[in-house]
C-alpha positions as a Python dict, from the first residue, in 0.01 Angstrom:
ca = {
    (1, 'M'): (0, 0, 0),
    (2, 'I'): (-7, -333, 164),
    (3, 'M'): (151, -499, -138),
    (4, 'K'): (413, -227, -155),
    (5, 'R'): (502, -265, 210),
    (6, 'I'): (536, -640, 171),
    (7, 'T'): (753, -598, -136),
    (8, 'T'): (965, -334, 38),
    (9, 'H'): (1032, -544, 350),
    (10, 'A'): (1067, -886, 192),
    (11, 'P'): (1445, -856, 141),
    (12, 'R'): (1486, -732, 496),
    (13, 'T'): (1282, -1024, 621),
    (14, 'A'): (1502, -1263, 425),
    (15, 'V'): (1814, -1100, 570),
    (16, 'L'): (1668, -1123, 919),
    (17, 'I'): (1589, -1490, 869),
    (18, 'R'): (1945, -1554, 748),
    (19, 'L'): (2088, -1365, 1046),
    (20, 'L'): (1872, -1564, 1286),
    (21, 'A'): (1983, -1885, 1118),
    (22, 'L'): (2348, -1778, 1143),
    (23, 'A'): (2307, -1685, 1509),
    (24, 'T'): (2144, -2022, 1577),
    (25, 'A'): (2429, -2198, 1398),
    (26, 'L'): (2686, -2007, 1601),
    (27, 'C'): (2506, -2092, 1923),
    (28, 'L'): (2518, -2458, 1821),
    (29, 'L'): (2884, -2426, 1724),
    (30, 'I'): (3002, -2265, 2048),
    (31, 'P'): (2944, -2578, 2260),
    (32, 'A'): (3122, -2781, 1992),
    (33, 'L'): (3420, -2546, 2004),
    (34, 'S'): (3417, -2554, 2384),
    (35, 'A'): (3407, -2933, 2375),
    (36, 'A'): (3700, -2939, 2131),
    (37, 'E'): (3897, -2699, 2350),
    (38, 'S'): (3813, -2908, 2656),
    (39, 'A'): (3924, -3224, 2475),
    (40, 'E'): (4253, -3056, 2385),
    (41, 'K'): (4309, -2959, 2748),
    (42, 'D'): (4220, -3308, 2865),
    (43, 'E'): (4510, -3445, 2659),
    (44, 'W'): (4754, -3272, 2895),
    (45, 'V'): (4873, -3383, 3237),
    (46, 'N'): (4922, -3067, 3444),
    (47, 'F'): (5068, -3049, 3790),
    (48, 'L'): (5208, -2780, 4015),
    (49, 'L'): (5576, -2826, 4097),
    (50, 'L'): (5701, -2659, 4414),
    (51, 'C'): (6051, -2652, 4559),
    (52, 'N'): (6123, -2498, 4897),
    (53, 'E'): (6409, -2409, 5126),
    (54, 'G'): (6277, -2602, 5424),
    (55, 'M'): (6373, -2946, 5546),
    (56, 'N'): (6032, -3097, 5461),
    (57, 'N'): (5869, -3168, 5126),
    (58, 'D'): (5523, -3049, 5224),
    (59, 'K'): (5612, -2723, 5400),
    (60, 'G'): (5909, -2499, 5464),
    (61, 'N'): (6046, -2152, 5494),
    (62, 'A'): (5960, -2032, 5145),
    (63, 'G'): (5821, -2178, 4825),
    (64, 'N'): (6100, -2057, 4598),
    (65, 'T'): (5985, -2245, 4288),
    (66, 'V'): (5622, -2232, 4175),
    (67, 'M'): (5588, -2393, 3834),
    (68, 'V'): (5315, -2554, 3624),
    (69, 'V'): (5450, -2858, 3440),
    (70, 'A'): (5229, -2949, 3143),
    (71, 'M'): (5290, -3276, 2959),
    (72, 'N'): (5115, -3424, 2658),
    (73, 'P'): (5175, -3802, 2645),
    (74, 'K'): (5028, -3827, 2293),
    (75, 'D'): (5298, -3627, 2118),
    (76, 'G'): (5562, -3574, 2388),
    (77, 'R'): (5519, -3199, 2434),
    (78, 'I'): (5648, -3054, 2762),
    (79, 'R'): (5582, -2696, 2875),
    (80, 'L'): (5715, -2528, 3188),
    (81, 'L'): (5525, -2225, 3314),
    (82, 'G'): (5709, -2050, 3597),
    (83, 'F'): (5582, -1777, 3829),
    (84, 'T'): (5791, -1529, 4023),
    (85, 'W'): (5734, -1566, 4396),
    (86, 'D'): (5705, -1186, 4432),
    (87, 'T'): (5374, -1178, 4241),
    (88, 'F'): (5094, -1025, 4449),
    (89, 'I'): (4786, -1248, 4474),
    (90, 'E'): (4448, -1221, 4644),
    (91, 'Y'): (4457, -1437, 4955),
    (92, 'E'): (4146, -1512, 5154),
    (93, 'G'): (4182, -1398, 5515),
    (94, 'Y'): (4412, -1107, 5434),
    (95, 'D'): (4295, -748, 5389),
    (96, 'V'): (4567, -671, 5133),
    (97, 'P'): (4724, -881, 4855),
    (98, 'Q'): (5007, -1113, 4955),
    (99, 'R'): (5303, -1243, 4759),
    (100, 'L'): (5285, -1584, 4595),
    (101, 'D'): (5528, -1740, 4844),
    (102, 'M'): (5293, -1674, 5138),
    (103, 'P'): (5048, -1969, 5095),
    (104, 'F'): (5331, -2223, 5118),
    (105, 'R'): (5457, -2064, 5438),
    (106, 'N'): (5109, -2087, 5587),
    (107, 'G'): (4964, -2414, 5470),
    (108, 'G'): (5206, -2600, 5249),
    (109, 'V'): (5153, -2724, 4897),
    (110, 'E'): (4778, -2788, 4926),
    (111, 'E'): (4730, -2425, 5021),
    (112, 'V'): (4937, -2313, 4722),
    (113, 'V'): (4725, -2518, 4481),
    (114, 'K'): (4402, -2371, 4618),
    (115, 'V'): (4521, -2009, 4610),
    (116, 'F'): (4696, -2051, 4276),
    (117, 'D'): (4385, -2185, 4103),
    (118, 'A'): (4171, -1905, 4247),
    (119, 'N'): (4407, -1633, 4124),
    (120, 'F'): (4497, -1764, 3781),
    (121, 'G'): (4175, -1927, 3667),
    (122, 'M'): (4334, -2272, 3666),
    (123, 'D'): (4189, -2607, 3763),
    (124, 'I'): (4499, -2785, 3883),
    (125, 'H'): (4462, -3055, 4145),
    (126, 'L'): (4789, -3247, 4108),
    (127, 'F'): (5115, -3143, 4269),
    (128, 'M'): (5473, -3247, 4338),
    (129, 'S'): (5670, -3080, 4613),
    (130, 'L'): (6036, -3118, 4713),
    (131, 'N'): (6272, -2953, 4954),
    (132, 'Y'): (6607, -2843, 4817),
    (133, 'L'): (6796, -3147, 4950),
    (134, 'N'): (6564, -3392, 4779),
    (135, 'L'): (6572, -3194, 4456),
    (136, 'A'): (6953, -3191, 4469),
    (137, 'S'): (6973, -3566, 4530),
    (138, 'M'): (6721, -3630, 4250),
    (139, 'I'): (6937, -3434, 4008),
    (140, 'D'): (7241, -3633, 4121),
    (141, 'E'): (7051, -3959, 4057),
    (142, 'Y'): (7056, -3868, 3687),
    (143, 'G'): (7414, -3748, 3667),
    (144, 'G'): (7368, -3375, 3727),
    (145, 'V'): (7280, -3113, 3465),
    (146, 'N'): (7462, -2911, 3200),
    (147, 'V'): (7367, -2542, 3187),
    (148, 'D'): (7492, -2223, 3028),
    (149, 'I'): (7645, -2021, 3314),
    (150, 'T'): (7819, -1683, 3308),
    (151, 'R'): (8122, -1580, 3513),
    (152, 'A'): (7900, -1360, 3734),
    (153, 'E'): (7659, -1647, 3791),
    (154, 'R'): (7949, -1881, 3870),
    (155, 'N'): (8081, -1641, 4134),
    (156, 'A'): (7737, -1588, 4288),
    (157, 'L'): (7674, -1963, 4283),
    (158, 'N'): (7987, -2042, 4483),
    (159, 'G'): (7870, -1801, 4751),
    (160, 'M'): (7520, -1952, 4747),
    (161, 'V'): (7637, -2313, 4783),
    (162, 'A'): (7885, -2218, 5055),
    (163, 'S'): (7603, -2063, 5256),
    (164, 'K'): (7391, -2374, 5198),
    (165, 'K'): (7669, -2594, 5331),
    (166, 'I'): (7698, -2382, 5646),
    (167, 'R'): (7324, -2417, 5700),
    (168, 'L'): (7343, -2793, 5646),
    (169, 'Q'): (7620, -2817, 5904),
    (170, 'D'): (7385, -2649, 6152),
    (171, 'E'): (7125, -2914, 6074),
    (172, 'V'): (7385, -3183, 6154),
    (173, 'K'): (7454, -3021, 6490),
    (174, 'G'): (7081, -3019, 6560),
    (175, 'G'): (7056, -3389, 6481),
    (176, 'L'): (6830, -3343, 6177),
    (177, 'L'): (7087, -3464, 5923),
    (178, 'T'): (7386, -3694, 5928),
    (179, 'Q'): (7733, -3586, 5822),
    (180, 'A'): (7723, -3853, 5549),
    (181, 'V'): (7435, -3669, 5381),
    (182, 'I'): (7627, -3343, 5393),
    (183, 'D'): (7940, -3502, 5250),
    (184, 'M'): (7739, -3663, 4970),
    (185, 'L'): (7555, -3346, 4871),
    (186, 'A'): (7810, -3075, 4932),
    (187, 'A'): (8147, -3232, 4853),
    (188, 'D'): (8334, -3053, 4575),
    (189, 'Y'): (8072, -2780, 4563),
    (190, 'Y'): (8317, -2511, 4449),
    (191, 'L'): (8280, -2444, 4076),
    (192, 'N'): (8575, -2328, 3868),
    (193, 'E'): (8421, -2353, 3521),
    (194, 'F'): (8166, -2136, 3348),
    (195, 'G'): (8026, -2101, 2995),
    (196, 'P'): (7797, -2317, 2777),
    (197, 'D'): (7725, -2671, 2897),
    (198, 'T'): (7887, -2626, 3236),
    (199, 'H'): (7825, -2938, 3444),
    (200, 'L'): (7659, -2889, 3784),
    (201, 'N'): (7596, -3146, 4053),
    (202, 'G'): (7269, -3148, 4243),
    (203, 'L'): (7345, -2889, 4510),
    (204, 'Q'): (7510, -2660, 4256),
    (205, 'A'): (7210, -2693, 4025),
    (206, 'V'): (6964, -2600, 4301),
    (207, 'G'): (7184, -2307, 4401),
    (208, 'F'): (7205, -2190, 4039),
    (209, 'G'): (6828, -2209, 4005),
    (210, 'W'): (6779, -1992, 4313),
    (211, 'L'): (7025, -1716, 4227),
    (212, 'Q'): (6840, -1385, 4235),
    (213, 'Y'): (7122, -1134, 4271),
    (214, 'D'): (7011, -963, 3948),
    (215, 'S'): (6631, -1017, 3960),
    (216, 'V'): (6365, -1262, 4073),
    (217, 'Y'): (6255, -1294, 3709),
    (218, 'N'): (6602, -1410, 3602),
    (219, 'C'): (6599, -1646, 3899),
    (220, 'C'): (6285, -1809, 3756),
    (221, 'L'): (6450, -1840, 3415),
    (222, 'R'): (6739, -2022, 3584),
    (223, 'E'): (6498, -2248, 3773),
    (224, 'S'): (6326, -2339, 3448),
    (225, 'A'): (6663, -2409, 3285),
    (226, 'V'): (6759, -2644, 3570),
    (227, 'I'): (6430, -2836, 3553),
    (228, 'G'): (6446, -2851, 3173),
    (229, 'C'): (6805, -2973, 3179),
    (230, 'M'): (6712, -3231, 3441),
    (231, 'F'): (6460, -3371, 3191),
    (232, 'N'): (6749, -3398, 2947),
    (233, 'S'): (6959, -3584, 3205),
    (234, 'V'): (6666, -3821, 3257),
    (235, 'A'): (6649, -3873, 2878),
    (236, 'T'): (7021, -3955, 2871),
    (237, 'T'): (6969, -4211, 3147),
    (238, 'L'): (6678, -4365, 2957),
    (239, 'D'): (6884, -4379, 2639),
    (240, 'G'): (7151, -4578, 2818),
    (241, 'K'): (6902, -4845, 2922),
    (242, 'V'): (6621, -4844, 2664),
    (243, 'A'): (6604, -4853, 2283),
    (244, 'F'): (6270, -4691, 2199),
    (245, 'C'): (6083, -4743, 1874),
    (246, 'T'): (5738, -4687, 1724),
    (247, 'D'): (5527, -4870, 1466),
    (248, 'E'): (5590, -4593, 1213),
    (249, 'Y'): (5957, -4516, 1255),
    (250, 'G'): (6120, -4807, 1429),
    (251, 'R'): (6433, -4741, 1630),
    (252, 'T'): (6616, -4410, 1600),
    (253, 'D'): (6904, -4588, 1429),
    (254, 'E'): (7058, -4932, 1409),
    (255, 'E'): (7279, -4879, 1712),
    (256, 'D'): (7400, -5165, 1924),
    (257, 'V'): (7112, -5244, 2161),
    (258, 'R'): (7289, -5511, 2364),
    (259, 'G'): (7205, -5461, 2729),
    (260, 'K'): (6911, -5236, 2642),
    (261, 'R'): (6545, -5313, 2660),
    (262, 'I'): (6357, -5247, 2334),
    (263, 'I'): (6026, -5073, 2402),
    (264, 'N'): (5770, -4990, 2134),
    (265, 'L'): (5600, -4668, 2246),
    (266, 'D'): (5288, -4762, 2049),
    (267, 'S'): (5242, -5087, 2240),
    (268, 'V'): (5391, -5048, 2587),
    (269, 'T'): (5339, -5360, 2796),
    (270, 'E'): (5286, -5387, 3169),
    (271, 'D'): (5641, -5522, 3208),
    (272, 'D'): (5772, -5228, 3002),
    (273, 'M'): (5602, -4986, 3243),
    (274, 'K'): (5753, -5164, 3543),
    (275, 'F'): (6096, -5134, 3384),
    (276, 'L'): (6050, -4762, 3312),
    (277, 'R'): (5915, -4701, 3661),
    (278, 'R'): (6231, -4848, 3815),
    (279, 'I'): (6442, -4603, 3616),
    (280, 'L'): (6223, -4301, 3692),
    (281, 'S'): (6121, -4387, 4048),
    (282, 'P'): (6353, -4124, 4210),
    (283, 'I'): (6141, -3848, 4055),
    (284, 'F'): (5836, -3965, 4245),
    (285, 'D'): (5990, -4132, 4550),
    (286, 'K'): (6171, -3818, 4660),
    (287, 'A'): (5866, -3592, 4626),
    (288, 'Y'): (5555, -3529, 4831),
    (289, 'H'): (5278, -3562, 4572),
    (290, 'N'): (4919, -3665, 4507),
    (291, 'L'): (4972, -3824, 4164),
    (292, 'S'): (4769, -4133, 4087),
    (293, 'E'): (4923, -4440, 3925),
    (294, 'D'): (4770, -4332, 3593),
    (295, 'N'): (4916, -3982, 3634),
    (296, 'I'): (5260, -4129, 3694),
    (297, 'D'): (5229, -4358, 3392),
    (298, 'S'): (5129, -4059, 3173),
    (299, 'I'): (5430, -3860, 3292),
    (300, 'I'): (5663, -4155, 3232),
    (301, 'L'): (5528, -4212, 2881),
    (302, 'T'): (5559, -3841, 2802),
    (303, 'L'): (5923, -3837, 2910),
    (304, 'A'): (5991, -4152, 2709),
    (305, 'R'): (5819, -4023, 2395),
    (306, 'T'): (5985, -3682, 2422),
    (307, 'A'): (6327, -3842, 2466),
    (308, 'Y'): (6264, -4062, 2162),
    (309, 'L'): (6147, -3771, 1943),
    (310, 'A'): (6440, -3556, 2053),
    (311, 'K'): (6687, -3829, 1960),
    (312, 'R'): (6525, -3876, 1621),
    (313, 'Q'): (6566, -3504, 1558),
    (314, 'G'): (6924, -3501, 1680),
    (315, 'V'): (6860, -3254, 1965),
    (316, 'N'): (6867, -3283, 2342),
    (317, 'L'): (6538, -3303, 2523),
    (318, 'F'): (6579, -2955, 2673),
    (319, 'E'): (6544, -2808, 2324),
    (320, 'R'): (6195, -2961, 2308),
    (321, 'V'): (6088, -2816, 2643),
    (322, 'E'): (5903, -2486, 2607),
    (323, 'V'): (5942, -2229, 2886),
    (324, 'L'): (5749, -1918, 2986),
    (325, 'V'): (5788, -1711, 3303),
    (326, 'L'): (5508, -1491, 3433),
    (327, 'P'): (5367, -1251, 3539),
    (328, 'I'): (5371, -1039, 3227),
    (329, 'E'): (5465, -740, 3442),
    (330, 'A'): (5793, -902, 3551),
    (331, 'R'): (5872, -1013, 3197),
    (332, 'D'): (5815, -659, 3066),
    (333, 'G'): (6040, -500, 3329),
    (334, 'K'): (5773, -318, 3529),
    (335, 'Q'): (5894, -148, 3847),
    (336, 'Y'): (5793, -307, 4175),
    (337, 'D'): (5469, -210, 4347),
    (338, 'I'): (5473, -179, 4726),
    (339, 'I'): (5193, -307, 4948),
    (340, 'A'): (5225, -282, 5326),
    (341, 'G'): (5601, -250, 5287),
    (342, 'A'): (5634, -562, 5067),
    (343, 'K'): (5771, -530, 4712),
    (344, 'G'): (5614, -722, 4426),
    (345, 'Y'): (5400, -705, 4115),
    (346, 'I'): (5035, -606, 4110),
    (347, 'I'): (4922, -789, 3798),
    (348, 'D'): (4662, -763, 3526),
    (349, 'K'): (4483, -1088, 3609),
    (350, 'E'): (4292, -1118, 3282),
    (351, 'A'): (4602, -1061, 3068),
    (352, 'N'): (4804, -1314, 3267),
    (353, 'M'): (4526, -1575, 3256),
    (354, 'A'): (4505, -1531, 2878),
    (355, 'A'): (4883, -1573, 2851),
    (356, 'I'): (4865, -1891, 3061),
    (357, 'N'): (4600, -2053, 2841),
    (358, 'E'): (4773, -1946, 2521),
    (359, 'F'): (5104, -2091, 2633),
    (360, 'L'): (4978, -2415, 2782),
    (361, 'Y'): (4729, -2518, 2519),
    (362, 'A'): (4812, -2340, 2192),
    (363, 'D'): (4932, -2572, 1915),
}
């Protein structure tokens, strides 16, 4: 009987041993996978971009734009992850959920970063924040943007910019702004054209990005388009001053490089970085941010590499910028929820966190 029992259970014992071995191997593999995933995430420079309607960069009336900008300096990938400001979030100190624009009203950009990370499972510490005047002047520094605008958007935009100009005039009367600033930003604000590649100046671009006459979700799509097209304007500016190359490919073509600085992206020198910083300084000088020098260098190199790759492929940089707007509920057309009289989206946190990670870090 003993022999029979041993013979009967020997295969099962072997199977059990193999299962235990497999389980042990998986346990050993999981940290390796986690390390690989962590290494992939570490390749990205992520920061929270906020734009507000106030007169200051670090606080204001409302944080209209809440966007994660993810950049990979190794291969020039850029991803823009926008969030509708009417998303309900858990906010410490409040008995009921609040909308995503509330933290900026209360404590500025640092408060937004803290609340954002807690609600979306992120670990973002870096930020850039601009008021609408600084964003408009930054866009103008790089020659404006070209966007696809409909007749309805054109009409709504003219009303938006007109109201902005009235508000700016009030700021002049209060001594907060000079008339020269108003004339610079708001001259020729009326837009006659519409259609593909319509050119917008800075104030028009900001107004276009904040149009929400049809929905807040579409407003976020417009914001993302403006920021993406601004990257393209930056790339155009770079192309006028720099001839990029790499060890593998060389220059994009044998164009006339007189007056341009030749920079090899595989061996960027300290002087090259100083030159690029001078061109891209408005992006950082006009913003309230906590970016380190290394962070700024990574962003600059990402923009340079992305501009170079886009030119090699014969596309504008905007076509290489990937965009996603969340929450999922807004994207899928869910009806508003109402909490304490406020309209917004109560979200599936797990589903949205999964969508965030998939978008930001998927190959």
